[in-house]
C-alpha positions in Angstrom: 124.3 80.0 104.4 121.8 80.2 101.6 119.6 77.9 103.6 119.5 80.3 106.6 118.7 83.2 104.2 115.7 81.3 102.8 114.4 80.3 106.2 114.9 83.9 107.6 113.2 85.4 104.4 110.3 82.9 104.7 110.0 83.6 108.4 109.9 87.4 107.9 107.4 86.9 105.0 105.2 84.7 107.1 105.4 87.0 110.1 104.4 89.9 107.9 101.5 88.4 106.0 99.9 87.0 109.3 100.1 90.4 110.9 98.0 92.0 108.1 94.8 90.6 109.7 95.5 92.9 112.7 96.4 96.1 110.9 99.5 97.6 109.1 102.6 95.1 108.6 105.7 96.3 110.0 109.2 94.6 109.6 111.6 96.1 112.2 112.2 99.7 111.1 112.4 98.8 107.6 109.3 98.0 105.9 105.7 99.0 106.0 102.4 98.2 104.4 98.9 98.7 105.2 95.8 97.2 103.4 92.8 99.3 103.6 89.9 97.3 104.9 87.3 100.1 105.7 85.1 101.9 102.9 83.0 104.9 103.0 80.9 106.4 100.1 79.1 109.5 101.3 78.8 111.5 98.2 80.7 112.1 95.0 83.4 110.0 96.4 84.7 106.9 98.3 87.6 106.8 100.8 89.5 103.7 101.9 91.4 103.4 105.0 92.4 101.1 107.9 91.5 103.4 110.7 94.9 102.7 112.3 97.5 105.7 112.6 100.9 105.4 111.4 103.6 104.5 114.0 104.4 106.9 116.4 108.3 106.2 116.5 108.8 106.7 112.9 107.9 108.5 109.7 106.4 106.4 107.0 107.7 106.9 103.3 105.1 105.7 101.0 106.5 104.1 97.7 103.7 102.3 96.2 99.9 102.5 96.0 97.9 99.6 94.6 93.9 99.7 94.4 91.4 97.5 92.3 87.8 98.8 92.3 84.9 97.3 90.6 81.7 98.9 90.1 78.4 98.0 88.5 77.6 101.3 87.2 79.1 103.4 84.4 80.0 105.8 87.0 83.4 107.0 85.9 86.2 107.9 88.4 88.1 111.2 87.5 90.4 111.4 90.4 92.2 109.9 93.2 94.5 111.0 95.9 96.4 109.8 99.0 95.2 112.0 101.7 97.0 112.5 105.0 94.5 113.5 108.0 95.0 114.1 111.8 92.2 111.6 112.8 90.4 108.5 111.9 87.1 110.1 111.0 87.2 111.1 107.5 84.3 113.7 108.0 85.5 115.2 111.1 89.5 115.3 110.8 91.4 117.7 109.1 93.3 117.4 105.8 96.9 117.9 106.3 98.2 117.2 103.0 97.4 115.0 99.9 98.9 113.7 96.7 97.0 113.1 93.3 97.3 109.6 91.9 96.4 108.9 88.2 93.3 106.9 87.6 93.6 104.6 84.4 90.7 104.0 82.0 88.4 101.1 83.3 88.2 97.9 81.8 84.5 96.8 80.9 83.4 93.4 81.4 79.7 92.8 81.2 78.0 95.3 83.5 81.1 95.8 85.5 84.0 98.5 85.3 87.3 97.5 86.8 89.9 100.2 87.7 93.5 99.1 88.5 95.8 101.7 90.2 99.1 100.5 90.4 101.6 103.2 91.1 105.1 103.8 92.3 105.1 107.0 94.4 107.2 109.0 97.0 105.2 110.5 99.9 106.4 111.0 103.4 103.8 110.7 106.0 104.3 111.9 109.7 104.1 110.0 113.0 100.5 109.2 114.2 98.7 110.3 111.2 95.8 108.5 109.2 96.2 107.7 105.6 93.2 107.8 103.4 92.8 106.8 99.8 90.1 108.8 98.0 88.7 108.2 94.6 86.2 110.8 93.1 83.3 110.4 90.5 82.1 112.7 87.9 78.4 111.8 88.3 75.7 112.7 90.7 76.4 109.4 92.9 79.3 107.9 94.6 81.2 105.1 93.0 79.7 102.6 94.9 82.1 99.7 94.6 81.1 96.3 95.1 84.6 95.0 95.3 87.8 96.5 96.2 91.2 96.1 97.4 93.5 99.1 98.2 96.7 99.4 100.2 100.0 101.2 100.6 103.7 99.9 100.9 106.8 101.7 101.7 109.5 102.0 104.4 110.1 103.5 107.9 112.2 106.5 108.5 113.5 107.1 112.0 112.8 110.6 113.5 115.9 112.8 113.6 
């Protein structure tokens, strides 16, 4: 029985990681994760998204947000938030709700500044919505990350 569980777990893990390249990973109606591959930095902020809506047959309960940002300027980040919008375009979609996420102090190494955001959370997102992760800068320019990795994970809630 243990061997079957190990094979089943490995199969699920392999399936979930292989589907990441095509968008959000979904394991049945239990687990959901999304790695944000797109970034835009139009002004004093940058936003990260996958440009794929949440499933239409379930709500997404975000339980964890993780982001690693690296910048080449001393342009400190002062805020971050998970934003839920009704469209894929940040500039022309409506903000439906948002939740603030704490931004830690950066780690400086040479001319680079590294921000590691790794937070448990509890935030429910409606079906067919777009999730954005937004970071704000306190200076006159966008944070302009040269490296980033952001994403969310959680579970799916069947509609009632």
